[in-house]
N, CA, C and O atoms as CSV, one atom per row, in Angstrom:
chain,resi,resn,atom,element,x,y,z
A,1,UNK,N,N,126.048,185.423,94.758
A,1,UNK,CA,C,124.868,186.817,95.471
A,1,UNK,C,C,126.044,188.262,94.513
A,1,UNK,O,O,127.222,188.615,94.477
A,2,UNK,N,N,124.763,188.616,93.928
A,2,UNK,CA,C,125.180,189.823,92.959
A,2,UNK,C,C,123.777,191.116,94.097
A,2,UNK,O,O,122.548,191.082,94.153
A,3,UNK,N,N,125.066,192.286,94.954
A,3,UNK,CA,C,124.269,193.320,94.703
A,3,UNK,C,C,124.666,194.518,94.600
A,3,UNK,O,O,125.460,195.178,95.270
A,4,UNK,N,N,123.624,194.908,93.089
A,4,UNK,CA,C,123.889,196.007,92.457
A,4,UNK,C,C,123.170,197.588,93.345
A,4,UNK,O,O,122.175,197.438,94.055
A,5,UNK,N,N,123.715,198.796,93.206
A,5,UNK,CA,C,123.595,200.209,93.987
A,5,UNK,C,C,122.596,200.477,93.451
A,5,UNK,O,O,121.552,200.730,94.052
A,6,UNK,N,N,122.818,200.465,91.445
A,6,UNK,CA,C,121.838,201.773,90.392
A,6,UNK,C,C,121.483,200.927,89.597
A,6,UNK,O,O,121.775,199.771,89.902
A,7,UNK,N,N,120.793,201.134,88.400
A,7,UNK,CA,C,120.568,200.834,87.707
A,7,UNK,C,C,121.569,199.965,86.634
A,7,UNK,O,O,121.497,198.943,85.952
A,8,UNK,N,N,122.214,200.675,86.832
A,8,UNK,CA,C,124.097,200.194,85.888
A,8,UNK,C,C,124.473,198.633,86.535
A,8,UNK,O,O,124.397,198.224,87.693
A,9,UNK,N,N,124.929,197.923,85.215
A,9,UNK,CA,C,125.309,196.756,86.387
A,9,UNK,C,C,127.620,197.156,86.750
A,9,UNK,O,O,128.515,196.847,87.538
A,10,UNK,N,N,127.445,197.774,85.817
A,10,UNK,CA,C,128.856,198.740,86.982
A,10,UNK,C,C,129.590,198.246,87.761
A,10,UNK,O,O,130.588,197.544,87.926
A,11,UNK,N,N,128.348,199.151,88.478
A,11,UNK,CA,C,128.330,199.283,90.395
A,11,UNK,C,C,127.532,197.781,91.070
A,11,UNK,O,O,126.574,197.755,91.842
A,12,UNK,N,N,128.240,196.686,90.525
A,12,UNK,CA,C,127.481,195.220,91.953
A,12,UNK,C,C,128.683,195.193,92.178
A,12,UNK,O,O,129.669,195.721,91.663
A,13,UNK,N,N,128.424,194.206,93.388
A,13,UNK,CA,C,128.951,193.828,93.953
A,13,UNK,C,C,128.963,192.703,94.282
A,13,UNK,O,O,128.016,192.522,95.047
A,14,UNK,N,N,129.958,191.129,94.011
A,14,UNK,CA,C,129.344,190.077,94.493
A,14,UNK,C,C,129.941,189.334,95.527
A,14,UNK,O,O,130.261,190.202,96.338
A,15,UNK,N,N,130.194,188.521,95.865
A,15,UNK,CA,C,130.510,187.222,96.623
A,15,UNK,C,C,131.128,187.081,95.984
A,15,UNK,O,O,131.110,188.107,95.304
A,16,UNK,N,N,132.475,185.824,95.241
A,16,UNK,CA,C,133.006,184.800,95.285
A,16,UNK,C,C,132.546,183.665,95.999
A,16,UNK,O,O,133.329,183.759,96.944
A,17,UNK,N,N,131.922,182.749,96.236
A,17,UNK,CA,C,131.435,181.591,96.754
A,17,UNK,C,C,133.325,180.485,96.496
A,17,UNK,O,O,134.176,180.151,97.321
A,18,UNK,N,N,133.216,180.265,94.892
A,18,UNK,CA,C,133.603,179.215,95.032
A,18,UNK,C,C,134.829,179.931,93.848
A,18,UNK,O,O,134.441,181.006,93.390
A,19,UNK,N,N,136.336,179.419,93.283
A,19,UNK,CA,C,137.076,180.158,92.291
A,19,UNK,C,C,138.414,178.940,91.789
A,19,UNK,O,O,139.423,178.922,91.084
A,20,UNK,N,N,137.790,178.215,92.492
A,20,UNK,CA,C,137.784,176.418,91.498
A,20,UNK,C,C,138.175,175.426,92.563
A,20,UNK,O,O,137.827,175.548,93.737
A,21,UNK,N,N,138.982,174.348,92.059
A,21,UNK,CA,C,139.954,173.695,93.171
A,21,UNK,C,C,140.831,173.866,93.454
A,21,UNK,O,O,141.771,174.168,92.719
A,22,UNK,N,N,140.868,173.647,95.438
A,22,UNK,CA,C,142.142,173.898,96.243
A,22,UNK,C,C,143.322,174.319,95.560
A,22,UNK,O,O,143.104,174.344,94.348
A,23,UNK,N,N,145.174,174.862,96.029
A,23,UNK,CA,C,145.980,173.980,96.012
A,23,UNK,C,C,146.044,172.898,97.374
A,23,UNK,O,O,145.106,172.295,97.895
A,24,UNK,N,N,147.212,172.892,97.668
A,24,UNK,CA,C,147.612,171.798,98.481
A,24,UNK,C,C,147.606,172.164,99.170
A,24,UNK,O,O,147.018,171.533,100.049
A,25,UNK,N,N,148.202,173.520,99.587
A,25,UNK,CA,C,148.552,174.473,100.949
A,25,UNK,C,C,146.757,174.876,101.286
A,25,UNK,O,O,146.469,175.584,102.251
A,26,UNK,N,N,146.063,174.511,100.682
A,26,UNK,CA,C,144.757,175.228,101.038
A,26,UNK,C,C,143.689,173.978,101.288
A,26,UNK,O,O,142.598,174.137,101.836
A,27,UNK,N,N,144.176,172.746,100.806
A,27,UNK,CA,C,143.641,171.304,100.893
A,27,UNK,C,C,144.266,170.847,102.310
A,27,UNK,O,O,143.609,170.372,103.236
A,28,UNK,N,N,146.009,171.140,102.304
A,28,UNK,CA,C,145.354,171.032,103.756
A,28,UNK,C,C,145.437,171.094,104.916
A,28,UNK,O,O,145.621,170.307,105.845
A,29,UNK,N,N,145.159,172.938,104.680
A,29,UNK,CA,C,144.440,173.415,106.049
A,29,UNK,C,C,143.309,172.456,105.904
A,29,UNK,O,O,143.082,171.374,106.447
A,30,UNK,N,N,142.542,173.293,104.848
A,30,UNK,CA,C,140.887,173.124,104.689
A,30,UNK,C,C,140.743,171.591,105.673
A,30,UNK,O,O,139.948,171.361,106.584
A,31,UNK,N,N,141.776,170.733,105.122
A,31,UNK,CA,C,141.882,169.206,105.900
A,31,UNK,C,C,142.197,168.834,107.708
A,31,UNK,O,O,142.088,167.847,108.435
A,32,UNK,N,N,142.577,170.081,107.835
A,32,UNK,CA,C,143.632,169.821,109.021
A,32,UNK,C,C,141.901,170.672,110.062
A,32,UNK,O,O,141.253,170.131,110.958
A,33,UNK,N,N,141.702,171.933,109.495
A,33,UNK,CA,C,140.831,172.623,110.357
A,33,UNK,C,C,139.173,171.575,110.615
A,33,UNK,O,O,138.455,171.658,111.612
A,34,UNK,N,N,138.838,170.313,108.934
A,34,UNK,CA,C,137.419,169.445,109.363
A,34,UNK,C,C,137.851,168.841,110.144
A,34,UNK,O,O,137.145,168.793,111.150
A,35,UNK,N,N,139.037,168.127,110.205
A,35,UNK,CA,C,140.354,167.576,111.335
A,35,UNK,C,C,140.360,167.362,112.660
A,35,UNK,O,O,140.690,166.448,113.415
A,36,UNK,N,N,139.896,168.476,112.747
A,36,UNK,CA,C,140.492,169.110,114.214
A,36,UNK,C,C,138.991,169.959,114.680
A,36,UNK,O,O,138.935,170.223,115.881
A,37,UNK,N,N,137.398,170.544,113.551
A,37,UNK,CA,C,136.609,170.058,113.732
A,37,UNK,C,C,135.389,168.877,114.268
A,37,UNK,O,O,134.536,168.943,115.154
A,38,UNK,N,N,135.742,167.841,113.322
A,38,UNK,CA,C,135.457,166.252,113.667
A,38,UNK,C,C,135.587,165.754,114.973
A,38,UNK,O,O,134.706,165.286,115.694
A,39,UNK,N,N,137.779,166.034,115.383
A,39,UNK,CA,C,136.878,165.164,116.620
A,39,UNK,C,C,136.923,166.509,117.939
A,39,UNK,O,O,136.940,165.932,119.026
A,40,UNK,N,N,136.939,167.673,118.086
A,40,UNK,CA,C,136.513,168.065,119.307
A,40,UNK,C,C,134.546,168.307,118.915
A,40,UNK,O,O,133.943,168.610,119.945
A,41,UNK,N,N,133.574,168.200,117.580
A,41,UNK,CA,C,132.702,167.231,117.887
A,41,UNK,C,C,132.340,165.844,118.390
A,41,UNK,O,O,131.467,165.718,119.249
A,42,UNK,N,N,133.039,164.709,117.838
A,42,UNK,CA,C,133.350,163.439,118.558
A,42,UNK,C,C,133.071,163.587,120.642
A,42,UNK,O,O,132.408,163.293,121.637
A,43,UNK,N,N,134.520,164.459,119.893
A,43,UNK,CA,C,134.697,164.398,122.095
A,43,UNK,C,C,133.412,165.550,122.573
A,43,UNK,O,O,132.772,164.745,123.248
A,44,UNK,N,N,132.938,166.320,122.641
A,44,UNK,CA,C,131.720,167.216,122.487
A,44,UNK,C,C,131.074,165.765,122.930
A,44,UNK,O,O,131.129,165.258,124.051
A,45,UNK,N,N,130.375,165.172,121.608
A,45,UNK,CA,C,129.172,163.999,121.976
A,45,UNK,C,C,129.306,163.280,122.675
A,45,UNK,O,O,128.559,163.252,123.652
A,46,UNK,N,N,130.526,162.165,122.483
A,46,UNK,CA,C,131.179,161.222,123.300
A,46,UNK,C,C,130.003,160.924,124.590
A,46,UNK,O,O,129.648,159.748,124.671
A,47,UNK,N,N,129.541,161.646,125.335
A,47,UNK,CA,C,128.477,161.234,126.231
A,47,UNK,C,C,127.197,161.782,125.581
A,47,UNK,O,O,126.191,161.245,126.046
A,48,UNK,N,N,127.016,162.478,124.864
A,48,UNK,CA,C,125.554,162.267,124.487
A,48,UNK,C,C,124.940,160.088,123.581
A,48,UNK,O,O,124.074,159.213,123.578
A,49,UNK,N,N,126.181,160.475,123.081
A,49,UNK,CA,C,126.777,159.538,121.810
A,49,UNK,C,C,126.056,158.402,122.918
A,49,UNK,O,O,124.961,157.840,122.913
A,50,UNK,N,N,127.323,158.353,123.935
A,50,UNK,CA,C,127.827,156.296,125.211
A,50,UNK,C,C,126.273,156.632,125.993
A,50,UNK,O,O,125.514,155.663,126.006
A,51,UNK,N,N,125.797,157.800,126.577
A,51,UNK,CA,C,124.030,157.287,126.139
A,51,UNK,C,C,122.862,156.476,126.577
A,51,UNK,O,O,122.367,155.821,127.495
A,52,UNK,N,N,122.609,157.283,124.368
A,52,UNK,CA,C,122.234,156.886,123.582
A,52,UNK,C,C,122.271,155.724,123.033
A,52,UNK,O,O,121.371,155.250,122.340
A,53,UNK,N,N,123.618,155.044,123.388
A,53,UNK,CA,C,124.241,153.411,122.774
A,53,UNK,C,C,123.786,152.775,124.396
A,53,UNK,O,O,123.164,151.737,124.167
A,54,UNK,N,N,123.857,152.986,125.780
A,54,UNK,CA,C,123.639,152.868,126.456
A,54,UNK,C,C,121.928,152.338,126.421
A,54,UNK,O,O,121.530,151.174,126.464
A,55,UNK,N,N,120.945,153.835,126.311
A,55,UNK,CA,C,119.557,153.599,126.709
A,55,UNK,C,C,119.498,152.082,125.447
A,55,UNK,O,O,119.522,150.958,125.948
A,56,UNK,N,N,119.435,152.197,124.105
A,56,UNK,CA,C,119.143,151.505,123.312
A,56,UNK,C,C,119.497,150.292,124.115
A,56,UNK,O,O,118.556,149.695,124.638
A,57,UNK,N,N,120.723,149.834,124.295
A,57,UNK,CA,C,121.458,148.519,125.091
A,57,UNK,C,C,120.125,147.516,125.834
A,57,UNK,O,O,119.700,146.379,125.631
A,58,UNK,N,N,119.690,148.906,127.002
A,58,UNK,CA,C,119.332,148.376,127.490
A,58,UNK,C,C,117.420,147.962,127.562
A,58,UNK,O,O,117.068,147.004,128.250
A,59,UNK,N,N,116.374,148.793,126.789
A,59,UNK,CA,C,115.631,148.755,125.468
A,59,UNK,C,C,115.777,147.529,125.810
A,59,UNK,O,O,115.791,147.338,127.026
A,60,UNK,N,N,115.933,146.296,124.897
A,60,UNK,CA,C,115.860,145.392,124.159
A,60,UNK,C,C,116.786,144.295,124.024
A,60,UNK,O,O,116.680,143.109,123.712
A,61,UNK,N,N,118.022,145.304,124.461
A,61,UNK,CA,C,119.113,143.882,124.598
A,61,UNK,C,C,119.997,143.902,121.855
A,61,UNK,O,O,120.927,143.469,121.174
A,62,UNK,N,N,119.069,144.497,121.748
A,62,UNK,CA,C,119.502,144.079,120.986
A,62,UNK,C,C,120.833,144.652,120.187
A,62,UNK,O,O,121.661,144.988,121.033
A,63,UNK,N,N,121.412,144.920,118.582
A,63,UNK,CA,C,122.377,145.962,118.453
A,63,UNK,C,C,121.696,147.440,118.730
A,63,UNK,O,O,120.538,147.855,118.689
A,64,UNK,N,N,122.993,148.038,119.037
A,64,UNK,CA,C,122.505,149.726,119.058
A,64,UNK,C,C,122.509,150.540,117.419
A,64,UNK,O,O,121.680,151.441,117.303
A,65,UNK,N,N,123.426,150.234,116.163
A,65,UNK,CA,C,123.731,150.622,115.064
A,65,UNK,C,C,122.881,149.451,114.325
A,65,UNK,O,O,122.701,148.276,114.645
A,66,UNK,N,N,122.399,150.260,113.151
A,66,UNK,CA,C,121.941,149.268,111.753
A,66,UNK,C,C,122.281,150.031,111.141
A,66,UNK,O,O,122.318,151.156,111.640
A,67,UNK,N,N,122.713,149.851,109.740
A,67,UNK,CA,C,123.676,150.407,108.362
A,67,UNK,C,C,121.924,150.307,107.513
A,67,UNK,O,O,121.164,149.361,107.301
A,68,UNK,N,N,121.855,151.670,107.243
A,68,UNK,CA,C,120.619,152.163,106.344
A,68,UNK,C,C,121.485,152.245,104.733
A,68,UNK,O,O,122.632,152.666,104.886
A,69,UNK,N,N,121.192,151.979,103.527
A,69,UNK,CA,C,121.741,152.313,102.640
A,69,UNK,C,C,120.790,153.454,101.599
A,69,UNK,O,O,119.639,153.525,101.171
A,70,UNK,N,N,122.525,154.540,101.487
A,70,UNK,CA,C,121.229,155.808,100.671
A,70,UNK,C,C,121.681,156.010,99.367
A,70,UNK,O,O,122.478,155.282,98.775
A,71,UNK,N,N,121.245,156.835,99.015
A,71,UNK,CA,C,121.494,157.092,97.385
A,71,UNK,C,C,122.989,157.960,97.492
A,71,UNK,O,O,123.353,157.747,98.648
A,72,UNK,N,N,124.189,158.979,96.720
A,72,UNK,CA,C,125.062,159.467,96.745
A,72,UNK,C,C,125.098,159.616,96.199
A,72,UNK,O,O,124.464,158.990,95.349
A,73,UNK,N,N,126.036,160.846,95.825
A,73,UNK,CA,C,126.771,161.317,94.723
A,73,UNK,C,C,127.262,160.415,93.037
A,73,UNK,O,O,128.111,159.565,92.768
A,74,UNK,N,N,126.415,161.015,92.376
A,74,UNK,CA,C,127.180,160.036,91.395
A,74,UNK,C,C,125.783,158.668,91.078
A,74,UNK,O,O,125.657,157.819,90.195
A,75,UNK,N,N,124.839,159.085,92.446
A,75,UNK,CA,C,124.129,157.370,92.354
A,75,UNK,C,C,124.142,156.071,92.702
A,75,UNK,O,O,123.484,155.030,92.702
A,76,UNK,N,N,125.610,156.778,93.126
A,76,UNK,CA,C,126.141,155.510,93.759
A,76,UNK,C,C,125.970,155.265,95.746
A,76,UNK,O,O,126.354,155.939,96.702
A,77,UNK,N,N,125.266,154.067,95.625
A,77,UNK,CA,C,124.499,153.719,97.283
A,77,UNK,C,C,125.948,153.430,98.182
A,77,UNK,O,O,127.089,153.038,97.934
A,78,UNK,N,N,125.227,153.840,99.285
A,78,UNK,CA,C,125.981,154.331,100.477
A,78,UNK,C,C,126.430,153.488,101.606
A,78,UNK,O,O,126.816,152.458,101.053
A,79,UNK,N,N,126.582,153.362,102.785
A,79,UNK,CA,C,125.985,152.824,103.518
A,79,UNK,C,C,126.452,153.190,105.127
A,79,UNK,O,O,127.277,152.778,105.943
A,80,UNK,N,N,125.301,154.311,105.039
A,80,UNK,CA,C,125.098,155.196,106.405
A,80,UNK,C,C,125.145,154.200,108.032
A,80,UNK,O,O,124.450,153.185,108.027
A,81,UNK,N,N,125.791,154.457,109.091
A,81,UNK,CA,C,125.502,153.863,110.090
A,81,UNK,C,C,124.276,155.090,110.770
A,81,UNK,O,O,124.368,156.302,110.572
A,82,UNK,N,N,122.946,154.283,111.746
A,82,UNK,CA,C,122.496,154.922,112.241
A,82,UNK,C,C,121.771,154.022,113.741
A,82,UNK,O,O,121.541,152.814,113.782
A,83,UNK,N,N,121.487,155.193,115.041
A,83,UNK,CA,C,121.650,154.521,116.479
A,83,UNK,C,C,119.651,153.780,115.579
A,83,UNK,O,O,118.828,154.123,114.731
A,84,UNK,N,N,119.864,152.852,116.417
A,84,UNK,CA,C,118.647,151.879,115.739
A,84,UNK,C,C,117.476,152.155,117.102
A,84,UNK,O,O,117.359,151.954,118.310
A,85,UNK,N,N,116.611,152.873,115.699
A,85,UNK,CA,C,115.753,153.496,116.826
A,85,UNK,C,C,114.323,152.200,116.556
A,85,UNK,O,O,113.219,152.209,117.101
A,86,UNK,N,N,114.703,151.502,115.849
A,86,UNK,CA,C,112.999,150.083,115.911
A,86,UNK,C,C,113.834,148.869,117.167
A,86,UNK,O,O,114.886,148.340,117.525
A,87,UNK,N,N,112.007,149.044,117.452
A,87,UNK,CA,C,112.673,147.109,118.845
A,87,UNK,C,C,113.015,145.956,118.137
A,87,UNK,O,O,112.047,145.251,117.849
A,88,UNK,N,N,113.974,145.607,117.817
A,88,UNK,CA,C,114.621,144.654,117.367
A,88,UNK,C,C,114.220,143.595,116.936
A,88,UNK,O,O,114.783,142.960,116.044
A,89,UNK,N,N,112.273,142.970,118.029
A,89,UNK,CA,C,111.967,141.942,117.133
A,89,UNK,C,C,111.021,142.157,115.842
A,89,UNK,O,O,110.739,141.219,115.096
A,90,UNK,N,N,110.681,143.121,115.698
A,90,UNK,CA,C,109.833,144.443,114.970
A,90,UNK,C,C,109.952,144.452,113.790
A,90,UNK,O,O,109.042,144.120,113.031
A,91,UNK,N,N,111.086,144.832,113.421
A,91,UNK,CA,C,112.597,145.458,112.198
A,91,UNK,C,C,112.618,144.469,111.310
A,91,UNK,O,O,112.899,143.271,111.309
A,92,UNK,N,N,112.002,145.811,110.045
A,92,UNK,CA,C,111.643,145.627,108.914
A,92,UNK,C,C,112.817,145.707,107.669
A,92,UNK,O,O,112.873,146.687,106.925
A,93,UNK,N,N,113.701,144.599,107.552
A,93,UNK,CA,C,114.625,144.296,107.243
A,93,UNK,C,C,114.556,144.258,105.458
A,93,UNK,O,O,115.609,144.081,104.844
A,94,UNK,N,N,113.552,144.396,104.883
A,94,UNK,CA,C,113.005,144.831,103.538
A,94,UNK,C,C,113.020,145.644,103.421
A,94,UNK,O,O,113.756,146.118,102.556
A,95,UNK,N,N,112.034,146.610,104.381
A,95,UNK,CA,C,112.336,148.099,103.724
A,95,UNK,C,C,110.341,148.623,102.865
A,95,UNK,O,O,109.963,149.482,102.069
A,96,UNK,N,N,109.539,147.318,103.784
A,96,UNK,CA,C,108.885,146.921,102.312
A,96,UNK,C,C,107.242,147.335,103.781
A,96,UNK,O,O,106.106,146.905,103.582
A,97,UNK,N,N,107.524,147.971,104.728
A,97,UNK,CA,C,106.753,149.503,105.192
A,97,UNK,C,C,107.364,149.727,106.038
A,97,UNK,O,O,108.046,149.209,106.922
A,98,UNK,N,N,106.676,151.593,105.250
A,98,UNK,CA,C,107.177,153.104,105.629
A,98,UNK,C,C,106.561,152.694,107.099
A,98,UNK,O,O,105.704,151.849,107.359
A,99,UNK,N,N,107.377,153.689,108.084
A,99,UNK,CA,C,107.186,154.158,108.688
A,99,UNK,C,C,106.778,155.428,108.806
A,99,UNK,O,O,107.121,156.435,108.187
A,100,UNK,N,N,105.370,155.134,110.381
A,100,UNK,CA,C,104.485,156.670,110.270
A,100,UNK,C,C,104.501,156.675,111.765
A,100,UNK,O,O,104.968,155.874,112.574
A,101,UNK,N,N,103.698,158.088,111.939
A,101,UNK,CA,C,104.219,158.605,113.644
A,101,UNK,C,C,104.020,158.179,114.106
A,101,UNK,O,O,104.544,158.481,115.178
A,102,UNK,N,N,103.100,156.931,114.218
A,102,UNK,CA,C,102.225,156.301,115.644
A,102,UNK,C,C,102.601,154.770,115.515
A,102,UNK,O,O,102.173,154.040,116.410
A,103,UNK,N,N,103.466,154.114,114.352
A,103,UNK,CA,C,104.196,152.854,114.069
A,103,UNK,C,C,104.391,153.066,115.514
A,103,UNK,O,O,104.573,154.056,116.222
A,104,UNK,N,N,104.211,150.828,115.857
A,104,UNK,CA,C,104.420,150.187,116.947
A,104,UNK,C,C,105.965,149.516,117.068
A,104,UNK,O,O,106.491,148.928,118.012
A,105,UNK,N,N,106.312,149.742,116.152
A,105,UNK,CA,C,107.984,149.035,115.839
A,105,UNK,C,C,108.889,150.215,117.029
A,105,UNK,O,O,109.572,149.899,118.003
A,106,UNK,N,N,108.647,151.280,116.623
A,106,UNK,CA,C,109.191,152.516,116.794
A,106,UNK,C,C,109.593,152.073,118.834
A,106,UNK,O,O,108.904,152.429,119.790
A,107,UNK,N,N,110.547,151.457,118.864
A,107,UNK,CA,C,111.325,152.058,120.848
A,107,UNK,C,C,110.554,153.129,121.332
A,107,UNK,O,O,109.855,153.795,120.568
A,108,UNK,N,N,110.642,153.411,122.871
A,108,UNK,CA,C,110.683,154.534,123.820
A,108,UNK,C,C,112.065,155.769,123.050
A,108,UNK,O,O,111.941,156.649,122.198
A,109,UNK,N,N,112.587,155.564,123.383
A,109,UNK,CA,C,114.135,155.481,123.391
A,109,UNK,C,C,113.895,156.163,121.489
A,109,UNK,O,O,113.470,157.316,121.422
A,110,UNK,N,N,114.155,155.479,120.224
A,110,UNK,CA,C,113.588,155.471,119.009
A,110,UNK,C,C,112.934,157.476,119.174
A,110,UNK,O,O,113.303,158.649,119.129
A,111,UNK,N,N,112.088,156.820,119.319
A,111,UNK,CA,C,110.792,158.276,119.394
A,111,UNK,C,C,111.926,159.227,119.750
A,111,UNK,O,O,111.891,159.468,118.543
A,112,UNK,N,N,112.744,159.880,120.148
A,112,UNK,CA,C,113.121,160.764,121.083
A,112,UNK,C,C,114.310,161.032,120.321
A,112,UNK,O,O,114.416,162.245,120.138
A,113,UNK,N,N,115.321,160.319,119.766
A,113,UNK,CA,C,117.137,159.928,119.074
A,113,UNK,C,C,116.129,160.387,117.654
A,113,UNK,O,O,116.563,161.268,116.912
A,114,UNK,N,N,114.536,159.608,117.298
A,114,UNK,CA,C,114.443,160.462,116.445
A,114,UNK,C,C,113.752,161.810,116.170
A,114,UNK,O,O,114.220,162.531,115.289
A,115,UNK,N,N,112.699,162.184,116.849
A,115,UNK,CA,C,112.657,163.334,116.619
A,115,UNK,C,C,113.469,164.849,117.259
A,115,UNK,O,O,113.038,165.982,117.474
A,116,UNK,N,N,114.854,164.198,117.425
A,116,UNK,CA,C,115.808,165.275,118.027
A,116,UNK,C,C,117.218,164.916,116.344
A,116,UNK,O,O,118.307,165.404,116.043
A,117,UNK,N,N,116.703,164.307,115.991
A,117,UNK,CA,C,117.913,163.543,114.374
A,117,UNK,C,C,119.251,162.762,115.585
A,117,UNK,O,O,120.353,162.443,115.139
A,118,UNK,N,N,118.879,162.558,117.120
A,118,UNK,CA,C,120.014,161.843,117.533
A,118,UNK,C,C,120.562,160.372,116.530
A,118,UNK,O,O,121.635,159.774,116.442
A,119,UNK,N,N,119.432,160.233,115.993
A,119,UNK,CA,C,119.868,158.228,114.892
A,119,UNK,C,C,121.265,159.044,113.909
A,119,UNK,O,O,122.337,158.587,113.511
A,120,UNK,N,N,120.761,160.138,113.807
A,120,UNK,CA,C,121.376,159.885,112.244
A,120,UNK,C,C,122.900,160.774,112.625
A,120,UNK,O,O,123.395,161.371,111.669
A,121,UNK,N,N,123.651,160.871,114.009
A,121,UNK,CA,C,124.359,161.665,115.140
A,121,UNK,C,C,126.183,160.516,114.437
A,121,UNK,O,O,126.978,160.759,113.529
A,122,UNK,N,N,126.123,159.724,115.130
A,122,UNK,CA,C,127.125,158.065,113.913
A,122,UNK,C,C,127.294,157.860,112.819
A,122,UNK,O,O,127.890,156.842,112.466
């Protein structure tokens, strides 16, 4: 981001977002911060995660999580865990049918967790 106060480019303020790779000390600090925030979020969200898992299990008795393949950095595929939002007996393991808004495969709890993006939390 560059902000200039006049027509001259000599009177500009810039915001440096990154100066390059982090040094060892900065990497350790960043890793510690990331781990602490993730642990706090996991602890804070655990009641919600447990409640959603129980609701999914009670709805049809199937597995709580499923694996979704996604395309990541360098066009490499990776597996991502998500809460299952579709009825177990109507799952499309091949992905040949796209999900529609009024899809009959979506479970009651599934509609809520999709709408709120809770299905992405795991």
